[in-house]
N, C-alpha and C positions, 0 to 999 in steps of 0.2 A: 662298628662305629669308629671313626677316625678321631682319636683323642688329641692328636697334634694338629694345630692350625697351621697349615702350610702356606697360607696367603701372606704371611709376614716376612717372607724372604728366607734366606738360609738360617737354619736353626741349629743350635748346639744344645743337645740334651746332656746335661751334667747330672749324673745320677749317683746317689749314695750307694755304697757296696751292697749288692744283693737285692736292689730295688726292682730290677727287671728291665733294664734298658734294652737288652737284646730282644726280650719278649715284646716290648713296646714296638721296636722297629719291625719285628716279624709281623705284628699286627698291621702296621702301616703298609708293609709289602703286600699283605693279603688284600687290603682295601684297594691299593693302587692297581694291582693285577686284575682284581675282580671288576674294576671299572675300565679295563682295556689298556692300562698303562704298562710301561716297561720299567725295569729296575736294574740299576747297577748296585750290587751289594759288595762293598769292599770291607774286609775285616782283618783284624789282627789275629783272631782265632775263629775257626769254623764253629758255628753254634752247635750246641748239643742236638744231636740228630733226633732224639725222642721229642724234645721240646719243639723243634722246627716242624716235625711231622704232625704233632698235635695241633699246632696253630695253622699250618698250611694243609690240613687234612682234606679240604674240599678241592684242592688243585688237581688238575689232570695234566697230561703230558704237555699240552699246548700252553698251559699256564706256566709251567716250569721253563718253557722255552723263552719266556719274556724276562727271565732273570739271568743276568750275567754276574758271576761271582769271581771276585779277585781276592785271593788270600795274600796279603802283603806282609804278614808276620810282623817283624819289628822294623820294616824298612819301607814305610809309606812313600818317602821321596823317590825311591827307585821306581815305583809303580804310578806315580803321578801322571806322567805323559800318557800312559795306557788308559787311565781313568778319563782324562780330558779328551782323548781321541774317541773313546766310546760315547762320551757325553754329547758329542756334536750332533748325533741323530735324535737326541731326546727333546721332548717338548714339555709344556707345563702340566701335562697329565702324567708325566713320568717322574722318576725320582732317582737320586744318587744317595746312598746311605754309606757312611764311613763309620763302622762300629768299632769303638775303641781306637780313635785316631792317634792317641798317644798312650804311653804306658800308665799303669795304675799307681805307680809309685814314683816319687821324685818329680822333677820338673819336666815339662814337655821340651823336646829338643828344638833348637832353632829351625832345623830342617822340617820337623813335623809342623811347627807353627807356620812357617812360610808355605808349606804345601797346602794346608787347609785354607789359608788366606788367599793363595793363588786360585785354588779351586772355587772359592766364593766369588772371586773377581771374574773368572772365565765362564763359569756355568750359570749365567743369568737367565737362560731360556728354559730351565727346568727346576724342579724342587731339589733342595739339598739339605740333608740332615747329617750332622756328625754327632757322635756320642763319646763321652769319656766318664771316668769315675771322678766324682767330687772328692774333695778332701776336707777334713774338719777344720774350721776356722780356729786358729790358735792365737789370734790377735787380741782376744778379749772383747771383741765387738759382739754384743749380745743380740744384735739385730740379725746376725748371720750365723747359721749353724754350719752350712756347707759352702765351699768356695769352688768355682769352676777352674779348670786348667786352661793355660794358654795366655793368661794375662790380657792386657789392654788390646793387643793386636787382634786376638780372636774375638774379644768383646765388640770391637768396631766392625768386624766382618759378619758376625752372627748374632741373632737374638738368642739369649740364653734361656733355656727352660730347665728348671730343676725338678728332678724326680727323686722322691724320698720314700722310705718306709714310714708308714703312719706310726707316730710315737706310742699310741695306745691300742690300736686295732690290728690284730694279726691278719696278714694277708691283704691289708689295705695299703695302697700307695697314694701319695699326694703328688700332683704335678702342679708346679707354679710357673706362671708366665706373667711378667709385669705384676699387676694387681689381681690377676685371675688365679683361682685355685680350683682344681678338679680332683675328685676322689675316684680311685680306680681299685678294682678287686682283681687279684691274681687268680686266674682260673686255668683249667686245662687248655683252653683256647687262647690264652694270653691275657692281657690286661683289658678289662672292660670297665667303662665309666659307670659309676654309681652315684646316687645322691648322698650328700653328706650325712 
């Protein structure tokens, strides 16, 4: 089941620490490839091999050939042209995923922010999901627990989806988009939608 609604345009998954943003994206990759789509997976860190294998366990060699992996480490701007070049052959059934587009601590750099905003402007013919770690709101605003990275520039270019650990239920995650809330269970096969 695809828990992210990709019809709303570019998405920014802002996730609390340990909530499973990489598992969520691996699940999206599994769905896209199973429906015949192609994937550009660009990441700061290569995902845990065991976790990736358990979520993508139904893949055969031809499925893995549909995935292009770019490990940009701490230098997304350096690889932006490569990602854009690869994206030119993608369609609406395909996807680009940037896992951890910025660091988990401190502010996102101007180069990282401009890179994801440019990607959002250029890659209109395909699906685009970026992820980052949320940080706790220290402003005293009780309406928000977590805040997304990148500020107003990223908010203008992407719809923000928050992924959090459930406050009371172990293994349960909550994904929030606008006024919608979905509950997910972390399983060996990744995040699976459940009823509240």
